[in-house]
N, C-alpha and C positions, 0 to 999 in steps of 0.2 A: 278181635276178629282177624282171620288170616288175610294176608295181602291179596288184592285183586289183580288180575292180569288186565291191563288197560292199554288202549290205544289213545294217544293224545293228539288232538287236531286243533292247531292254532297257528297264528302268524305274527301279529304285532306285539308290541310291548305289553299291552293289556293282558295277554295270555301267559306271560312268563311267570308271574307269581303263582299261578295255579300249577304249572308244571313243577315248580320248585316245591310247592306244598305237597304234591302227590309223591314226589321222591322222598321228602322228609317223613311222610306218613308210612313209608315202607312198601308202597305198591310197586308192582312189577310193570314197567313200561315196555310193552312189546315192540312198539314203534311210535315214532312221532311223525305226523303229517303236517306239512307247512306249504304255503304258497311257494312257487319256484323263485329262485333268485332273479332279481330284475336290475337293469342298469340304474345306477344312482351316482350322485356326486358329479363333480366337474369332469372326471375322467370317463363317466358313463360305464364304469365297470360293473359287472354283475355283483349284486350285494345280497347276501342271504337275509331272510326276515329275522326279527329278533328271536322268535321261537327256534328257528333253524340254528342260529348261532348258539343259543343257550343249550340246545339238545346236543350239539356237537361238543361243547365244552364239558357236558356231563357224560359223554361217551355213549349216547343213545343213538340207535339207528334212525335215520331220517329219510323220509320219502317225500318227494315234491312233484306229484303228478299234476299235469295241467287240467285234467278232468277225472272225475270218478265214474263216468258213464261207460268207460271202456270195460268190456267183459273180463279182460285179463287183469286189469286193476282191481276189479271187484273180487275176482278169485283170489288174488294176492292178499287182499284185505281180509277176506273170510278165513284164509289159511292161518292168520295170526291167532285165531281161536281166543279172542278177547272176551272177558266177562262184560266189560263196559267200554264204550268209546266216550271220551270227554271232548267236547267241542267248545272252544272259546275264541270267537272272532276268527274263524278259520278262513272264510272267504270263498269257499266252493260249496255248491249245492250238493247235499247228500241224497242220492237216489235211493229208492226203496231197498235195493239189494245191499247197500251199505248200512242203512238203518236197521235192517233185520239181522245182520251178521253177528253182532255181539250178543252173548247169551242173555244179558240183562238190559240190552238196548243202549241208546245213546242219550247222554245228558248234556245239556247246553247251559253255559253261564251267560245270562242275558242282563245287561246293565240298564234295566228300566223296570217300572212297575207294570208288568203286563196285565191287560192287553194294551196299555198305553205305550206307544213308541215301539211297535214291532218294526223290524227291518235293520238297515245297515248302519244308521247313525243315531242311535238312541241317546247317547250322552250329549251330543251337540244339539239335537232337537229339543231335548228337555230344557237345556239352558236357553237356547234361542227363543223358546216359547215363554220364558219367564216362569217356569214351573217352580213352585215353592219346595217341592221334594221330588226325589227320585228313589232309586234303590236297585236291588239285585234280585233276580229270580233264577232259581235252579229248576230247569224245565226238562221234561222228557220230550225228545224230538219226534216230530211227525213230518210228513211230506209238505204240509202247509208252512207258510212263512211265520215262524214263531207262534204257532197255534197250540202247541202241546200243553198237557197238564203240568201244573207247577208243584214241585215237591217242597221248596222253601222259598219264601218271599219275605224280604226285609226292606223296609223303607228308611230313608235318611234325608234330613233337610239339606237343601242346597244352600251353601254358605255365601255370605256377601263377598263379592269380588272373587269368587271361585271361577276359574277358567275351565275349559274342557280338559286341559292337561291335568289340572289339579283334581278334578272330579274323577277322571279316568284312573288316576293313581289310587284314589280312595276306594273306588268301587272294585278295582282289580284286586286289591289286598283283601277286601271283605268277601268278594266272590270266591277267592281261593279257599278261605276258611269254611264258607257255607257249602262249597262243593264237597270238601272232605267230610263235613257233617252229613251231607246227603248220602255219601257212599256208606258211611257207618249205618245209617238208617236202612239203606237198601239191603245191606248184608244181614241186618238183624230182622228184617221184615217189618219194621215199625214205621215206614214212610207212608204218608197219605198224599195221594196225587189228586190235586184239586183242579177240575176243568176251569179254563179261563172264562170270564164273563163275556157275554155277547154284546155288552154295552161298554162304551168308553174306548173303543178300538181306535187307535191312531197309528199312522205309519210314519216311519223315519227314513225317508229316502236319502241316498248319498247327497252330500253337499254339492250343489252346483256352483261353479266359480262365479257365476253372475250374481249370486246371492251375497257375495262377499263385499261388493261395493257399498259404501256407507251412503245412505240417503239422509242428508242432514235435515230434510223436512219432517222426518219422523220425531216423535217425542224422545227426549233424552232417556226417559225411563224405559222405553222400548229398545233403544240403541244399546244401552248398557249390557243387558243379557245377550243381545244379538252378537255384540263384539266378543264377549267372554266365551260364547259358544263356538266361535270361530278361532279362538286363540289356543295354541299358536299356529295351527294349520287349518285351512289355507290362509287365515288371517284376514280380518276385515280391513278394507283399504279406502283411501281417498287420494286425490291428486293435489299436489301443491308444488308450485315452481317447476312445473313440467315433469315432476317425478311422482311415482306411485309410492305412497307411504302406508305401511301397515300400522294400524292402531290395535294393540294387543290388550290394553287395559285402560279403562277410563272410569270416571266417577260422575254420576249425574248430579247436577246442581240446579237450584232455582235461578230465575232470571234468564234473560235471553236477548234476542234481537233477530235480525234477518238471518234465516238459516244459512249456516256456513260462514258466518262472519266471525272473525277472530276478535273476541271480546277483550282478551289480554293474551299474553304470550302462550299460555297453556290452556286456554278455555275457548270453546267453540260454541256458538249459538246453534240450537236445534229448533225443530218445529214448535216444541214446548220445552222450556228449560234450556240447559246447556250441558256440555260435557267437559270436564277437566281431564286433559290428557295425562296418563300416568306412565304408559310404556309404549314405545314406538320402534319402528324398524324401517330403514331405507333398503332398497333393493341391493342385495349383495353384501349387506353390512349386518353386524350383530344387533340384536335387540338391545335397546337402552332405556333406562328410566328417563322420564321427560326432562328433568333439569339438564342432564348430560346431553340428551338429544338436541334440545333447543339451543344449547350453547353453540353447536356447530351448524344448526339448521333452524334459525329463528323464524317465527311467523310474525308478520307486521300487524299490530293491533289496528282494527278497522278494515283490514283487507278482507276480501271475500273470494279467495282463490280455491276454497275447499269444496268444489262441486264435482 
């Protein structure tokens, strides 16, 4: 198949493997759209998104509009004369004028099994809910929130102790391959676009920081996926010795006690069962495995400061 003329629209690390895959497949990237650089780090200097940085390294033209509702921005987008726009965690709403501009429409890589977990945080929400599986859908975009028909849908089990970062990396790599497959089918006219079911719809709103505080009265079996879904960002947390501690990975165990009680140096009682701490982080410090962390910041057995 001849290469397609594409516009790529993405911002975070999740989208970078797809941009690389499209380049490797020989497609012509007319422009890359990414969220504008924002202040980051201790110096609060403007930092480009991961996609912006990668596109610059590849010598691709990058555009970072704050909105796509401006008529001039819409005209500039249409002038690119793209065959397809590829969207991967871009972060801006695409109005009708943008959706209609590419000759063959806009395709989105969505990391969930639609219609479950439509919205901004599907990877985190699938983990936090304790889902047994998730997946990737290649979807034709419509004006509704992740409502379009699906070209390719692939499921994958969620692994034990898999964090949001781990799962994101897996789904990003698989999504890049499936997107390239979808483009081949689109060119050959062999794709089947399946409307989403009207049953089983769930939404995945952005993570509210208030959700990140650990409630030790919950069962350990519920806290485990909740913690993994928030790891590494924003990070589930509790307070100990007057400090906020992030718990990035834990293991549910039987046996317990009064919720929040330190049963031994690395195990905390929950509403049902207990959690063995595996990876933690103090504010302003690097994340550490529990043995190293607890050597410098021990918890006293029998204490109940983790509330």
